[in-house]
DOMARTOR-139009 format. One record per atom (N, C-alpha, C, O, CB): x, y, z; residue in three letters. Coordinates in pm, whole numbers, plus 50000, padded with zeros to 5 digits. Glycine has a CB too. Example, Ala and Ser with C-alpha at 12.3 -4.5 7.8 and 13.67 -1.06 7.14 Angstrom:
2
513194943150780ALA 512304955050780ALA 513204967050780ALA 514244966850846ALA 511314955350905ALA 512854977550708SER 513674989450714SER 512905000350787SER 513415011450804SER 514084994050572SER 
END
This chain:
82
038451404896303UNK 039231400496188UNK 039081410796076UNK 038031417096060UNK 038771386296141UNK 040151412196001UNK 040171421495889UNK 040351413595759UNK 041001403095759UNK 041281431995906UNK 039801418495650UNK 039891411795521UNK 041011418095439UNK 041051430195419UNK 038561412395446UNK 041921409495391UNK 043051413795310UNK 042941407495172UNK 042561395895159UNK 044401410095377UNK 043271415195070UNK 043311410194933UNK 044761406494904UNK 045671414594919UNK 042761420794830UNK 044961394194861UNK 046281388894834UNK 046371385494685UNK 045561377794634UNK 046591376294921UNK 047351391394617UNK 047561388594474UNK 048911381594460UNK 049951387194497UNK 047521401794387UNK 048891369394407UNK 050111361494390UNK 050441360894242UNK 049661355694162UNK 049951347194450UNK 051611366294206UNK 052121366094068UNK 053231355794063UNK 054231356994133UNK 052631380294021UNK 053051345593979UNK 054021334593973UNK 055191337293879UNK 055971328193850UNK 053321321893930UNK 055321349693832UNK 056441353193746UNK 056241349793600UNK 057121352193518UNK 057661346493794UNK 055101344093568UNK 054811340193429UNK 053571347293376UNK 052951342793280UNK 054621325093419UNK 053231358393439UNK 052081365993393UNK 050741360593440UNK 049691364793392UNK 052081366493245UNK 050781351193533UNK 049541345593589UNK 049401350593732UNK 050181346893819UNK 049531329893583UNK 048401358893755UNK 048161364093889UNK 046871358093942UNK 045841358093876UNK 048091379493890UNK 046961352894065UNK 045781347594132UNK 045491356494252UNK 046401360694323UNK 045981332694176UNK 044211359294274UNK 043821367794386UNK 042981359994485UNK 042141351694447UNK 043061380194336UNK 043211362794611UNK 042511356294721UNK 042161366694825UNK 042771377294831UNK 043371344894783UNK 041171363594905UNK 040881371695023UNK 041181363295145UNK 040871351395150UNK 039411376695023UNK 041781369595246UNK 042101362695371UNK 041621371295486UNK 041711383595481UNK 043631359895383UNK 041111364995588UNK 040731372095710UNK 041781369395816UNK 042051357895852UNK 039311367795759UNK 042371380195865UNK 043421379295966UNK 043211390496067UNK 042561400396035UNK 044851380095901UNK 043741389096188UNK 043461398896292UNK 044161412496279UNK 043691422396335UNK 043821393096422UNK 045291412996204UNK 046031425696197UNK 046991425596078UNK 047191415196015UNK 046801428196328UNK 047581437196049UNK 048581438195943UNK 049791429595980UNK 050351422795894UNK 049001452995919UNK 050191429896106UNK 051311421596150UNK 051051406796128UNK 051931399496085UNK 051611424096298UNK 049831402496158UNK 049471388496135UNK 049481385295986UNK 049861374295946UNK 048091385396195UNK 049051394995902UNK 049071393095756UNK 050511391795707UNK 050801383195624UNK 048361404895684UNK 051401400295758UNK 052811399395719UNK 053391385795757UNK 054091379495677UNK 053631410695785UNK 053101381295877UNK 053621368495925UNK 053081356895841UNK 053851348295797UNK 053261366396072UNK 051791356695819UNK 051161345695744UNK 051611345495598UNK 051911334795545UNK 049641346995750UNK 051651357095534UNK 052031357595392UNK 053511354495372UNK 053881348595271UNK 051721371295334UNK 054361358295467UNK 055771354695458UNK 055931339495467UNK 056701333695391UNK 056581361595571UNK 055201333095558UNK 055241318595570UNK 054741311895443UNK 055351302395393UNK 054411313995691UNK 053621316695390UNK 053051311095267UNK 054031312695151UNK 054211303395073UNK 051701317795233UNK 054651324495139UNK 055591327095031UNK 056771317595039UNK 057191311894938UNK 056071341595034UNK 057311315795158UNK 058421306395176UNK 058031292195140UNK 058801285095076UNK 058911306795320UNK 056831288095180UNK 056341274695145UNK 056181273094994UNK 056531262694938UNK 055011271895214UNK 055661283494928UNK 055471282794783UNK 056811280694712UNK 056911272494621UNK 054791295494730UNK 057821288194753UNK 059131287094689UNK 059761273594719UNK 060281266994628UNK 060041298394735UNK 059731269294844UNK 060401256694879UNK 059671244594822UNK 060301234294796UNK 060511255295030UNK 058371245494801UNK 057621234294744UNK 057551234694592UNK 057101225094530UNK 056231233994800UNK 058001245594532UNK 057951246894387UNK 059291251694333UNK 059341260894252UNK 056851256494346UNK 060361245394378UNK 061711249994343UNK 061901250694192UNK 062411260794143UNK 062751240694403UNK 061531240494118UNK 061711240393972UNK 060911251693907UNK 061401258393817UNK 061291226693912UNK 059671253593954UNK 058841264193899UNK 059431277893930UNK 059391286993847UNK 057411263193953UNK 059971279394051UNK 060571292094090UNK 061761295393999UNK 061861306693951UNK 061021291794237UNK 062651285793977UNK 063811288293891UNK 063401290593747UNK 064061298193676UNK 064791276693900UNK 062341284193702UNK 061871286193564UNK 061271300093546UNK 061461306393442UNK 060841275393527UNK 060551304893645UNK 059891317893635UNK 060841329393669UNK 060741340193611UNK 058691318393728UNK 061741326993760UNK 062771336493803UNK 062291347993890UNK 063131354693951UNK 063411342193684UNK 061011350593900UNK 060541361493987UNK 059111358794031UNK 058221356593948UNK 060631375193913UNK 058901358994161UNK 057561357394217UNK 057271369494304UNK 058181375994355UNK 057441344094298UNK 055981372294320UNK 055601383794401UNK 054251381494466UNK 053341375894404UNK 055571396494315UNK 054121385794589UNK 052831385994658UNK 052571400394700UNK 053391406494769UNK 052801376294782UNK 051431405794658UNK 051021419394697UNK 049821418094789UNK 048921409994766UNK 050671428294570UNK 049811426194894UNK 048721425694992UNK 048141439695008UNK 048861449495026UNK 049211420095129UNK 046821440295002UNK 046121453095020UNK 044911450995111UNK 044471439795134UNK 045681459094883UNK 044411462095161UNK 043211461695245UNK 042331473295202UNK 042761484795202UNK 043561462695398UNK 041101470295165UNK 040141480295119UNK 040721488795006UNK 040521500895002UNK 039721489395237UNK 041441482294914UNK 042001489194798UNK 043301496694824UNK 043861502594732UNK 041001498594745UNK 043781496594947UNK 045011503794981UNK 046171493894991UNK 046131484795073UNK 044851511595115UNK 047221495494907UNK 048361486394913UNK 049041487195050UNK 049241497995105UNK 049381489594802UNK 049391475395103UNK 050041474895234UNK 051501470495226UNK 052381477095281UNK 049291465595326UNK 051741459295157UNK 053111454595143UNK 053231444995027UNK 052241439494979UNK 053581447995272UNK 054481443094983UNK 054781434094872UNK 055961425394913UNK 056941430394967UNK 055101442094740UNK 055851412494887UNK 056961403194904UNK 057431399394765UNK 056631395594680UNK 056541390494988UNK 058741400294741UNK 059301396694610UNK 060461387094630UNK 061201387994727UNK 059771409294533UNK 060601377894536UNK 061761368994534UNK 062131366894389UNK 061271364994303UNK 061461355394606UNK 063431367194362UNK 063891364894225UNK 065111355994227UNK 065841355394326UNK 064191378194154UNK 065321349194118UNK 066451339994104UNK 067271344093983UNK 066731346193875UNK 065971325294091UNK 068561345094002UNK 069481348193894UNK 070531337193889UNK 071201334493988UNK 070141362193913UNK 070661330993776UNK 071661320593760UNK 072871326793690UNK 072741332093579UNK 071101308393681UNK 074041326093752UNK 075241332093698UNK 076151320993645UNK 075901309193667UNK 075971340593805UNK 077201324993575UNK 078131314993526UNK 078141314093374UNK 078581303993319UNK 077801301693586UNK 077681323993309UNK 077651324393164UNK 077401338693124UNK 077521347793206UNK 076581314793106UNK 077051340793001UNK 076731354492960UNK 075561359693044UNK 074531353193056UNK 076381355092809UNK 075751371293100UNK 074721377293185UNK 074011388193105UNK 074651396993048UNK 075331382993317UNK 072691387493103UNK 071901397893037UNK 071171405893141UNK 070951401193253UNK 070911391792934UNK 070781417693105UNK 070051426393198UNK 068711420093231UNK 068011415093142UNK 069871440493138UNK 068351420393358UNK 067071415393405UNK 066231427193447UNK 066691435793523UNK 067231405093521UNK 065011427793399UNK 064101438693436UNK 062931433293510UNK 062051440993549UNK 063631446393313UNK 
END
């Protein structure tokens, strides 16, 4: 098993960090994608309020991958989103 550092940013400036033990990078991608989908589907109101969530995964200080999701509501004046 390998140890991965997972940083979850809820889009409101609050980042939580966790360590997970998984057998491979592929397993980490699969598990974190499932977790990210669950977070969004179980926190729909929070997701729309924050508008952008991100999960960053690293191993031994080396960045491996990032999952990002953002929500844009259209139908009125549109402002630039950064």
